[in-house]
C-alpha positions as CSV (number, residue, x, y, z in Angstrom):
1,X,71.0,-145.4,93.8
2,X,72.9,-145.9,97.2
3,X,70.3,-144.6,100.5
4,X,72.2,-142.5,102.7
5,X,70.0,-141.9,105.6
6,X,70.8,-138.4,107.3
7,X,69.9,-139.7,110.4
8,X,69.6,-143.4,112.1
9,X,66.1,-142.2,114.0
10,X,62.7,-140.4,112.5
11,X,59.6,-139.7,114.4
12,X,56.4,-139.2,112.3
13,X,52.6,-139.4,113.5
14,X,51.4,-141.0,110.3
15,X,52.8,-144.6,109.7
16,X,55.1,-145.2,106.8
17,X,53.0,-147.2,103.7
18,X,53.1,-150.8,102.8
19,X,55.0,-149.9,99.3
20,X,57.2,-147.8,100.5
21,X,57.6,-150.2,103.8
22,X,59.0,-152.5,101.1
23,X,60.6,-150.4,98.8
24,X,63.2,-149.8,101.9
25,X,63.8,-153.4,102.4
26,X,64.0,-154.3,98.7
27,X,66.7,-151.6,98.7
28,X,68.4,-153.1,102.0
29,X,67.4,-150.8,104.2
30,X,66.3,-151.9,108.1
31,X,63.2,-150.3,109.8
32,X,61.6,-150.3,112.3
33,X,58.1,-148.9,112.8
34,X,56.6,-147.8,116.6
35,X,52.8,-147.0,116.7
36,X,51.8,-143.9,117.8
37,X,48.7,-144.3,119.9
38,X,48.0,-140.5,120.8
39,X,49.4,-137.3,119.9
40,X,48.6,-133.7,120.8
41,X,47.8,-131.4,118.2
42,X,47.6,-127.4,119.1
43,X,45.3,-124.5,117.4
44,X,45.9,-121.1,118.2
45,X,45.3,-117.8,117.7
46,X,47.1,-114.1,118.1
47,X,44.0,-112.1,119.0
48,X,45.6,-109.7,121.7
49,X,44.3,-109.7,125.5
50,X,42.0,-112.9,124.2
51,X,42.3,-115.4,127.4
52,X,40.3,-118.5,124.4
53,X,38.7,-118.8,121.5
54,X,36.4,-121.8,121.6
55,X,35.8,-123.8,118.1
56,X,34.2,-126.5,117.2
57,X,35.8,-129.2,115.3
58,X,33.3,-128.0,112.4
59,X,34.0,-124.5,112.6
60,X,37.9,-125.2,112.7
61,X,37.2,-127.0,109.4
62,X,35.4,-124.0,107.8
63,X,38.2,-121.9,109.0
64,X,41.1,-124.0,107.0
65,X,38.8,-124.6,104.1
66,X,37.9,-120.6,103.7
67,X,34.5,-120.7,104.5
68,X,34.9,-118.7,107.7
69,X,37.6,-116.0,107.2
70,X,37.0,-113.6,110.1
71,X,36.9,-114.0,113.5
72,X,33.8,-111.5,113.5
73,X,31.9,-114.5,111.5
74,X,28.5,-115.3,113.4
75,X,29.1,-118.5,113.7
76,X,32.0,-117.4,115.8
77,X,30.4,-115.1,118.3
78,X,27.2,-117.5,118.6
79,X,29.8,-119.5,120.7
80,X,32.1,-116.7,121.9
81,X,29.8,-113.9,123.0
82,X,32.5,-112.0,124.7
83,X,35.0,-112.0,121.3
84,X,33.6,-109.0,119.4
85,X,34.5,-106.7,122.7
86,X,38.0,-108.2,122.9
87,X,38.3,-107.5,119.0
88,X,37.3,-104.1,119.4
89,X,39.7,-103.4,122.3
90,X,42.6,-104.5,120.4
91,X,41.3,-102.3,117.4
92,X,40.9,-99.4,119.3
93,X,37.2,-98.9,117.8
94,X,34.4,-101.1,116.9
95,X,35.7,-103.2,114.7
96,X,33.3,-104.6,111.2
97,X,35.8,-107.1,110.7
98,X,38.9,-109.1,112.0
99,X,40.0,-111.0,108.8
100,X,41.3,-115.0,110.4
101,X,44.9,-115.4,108.8
102,X,45.9,-119.2,108.5
103,X,49.3,-120.5,109.0
104,X,49.9,-124.1,109.1
105,X,52.6,-126.5,108.7
106,X,53.8,-127.4,105.4
107,X,52.4,-130.5,103.7
108,X,55.0,-133.1,104.3
109,X,54.2,-132.7,107.9
110,X,52.3,-135.6,109.6
111,X,50.8,-133.4,111.7
112,X,49.3,-131.8,109.4
113,X,48.1,-135.0,107.3
114,X,46.8,-136.5,111.1
115,X,44.8,-132.5,111.4
116,X,43.4,-132.7,108.0
117,X,41.9,-136.3,108.0
118,X,40.4,-135.5,111.7
119,X,38.4,-132.4,110.3
120,X,37.5,-134.3,107.2
121,X,36.0,-137.0,109.5
122,X,34.6,-134.4,111.7
123,X,33.0,-132.0,109.0
124,X,33.2,-132.9,105.5
């Protein structure tokens, strides 16, 4: 079949594989890859009126693996001692739990791939 691109320009944080590059070249598709040396990934929370939550790379990996599922996990509170107070204020009472809801980009996202690789290496 013929290949008809949706656009003439695309951006990704993960280089195209040698096999895919060769396949495109065989199909007559000219492609130029320019390396990206740095990229930024933002991870955010939505705990009301909480200025910042400090997480180590390993803590973040454990959140995404669902080993840590609550903001009141002792591992998180050890690094963020004021967090219990912010969560109590948001809940209107002393909270016993404040579940973490993980939202992420789709699996095909190159940023997802970069973050996953980093977290796997930081906290195997």
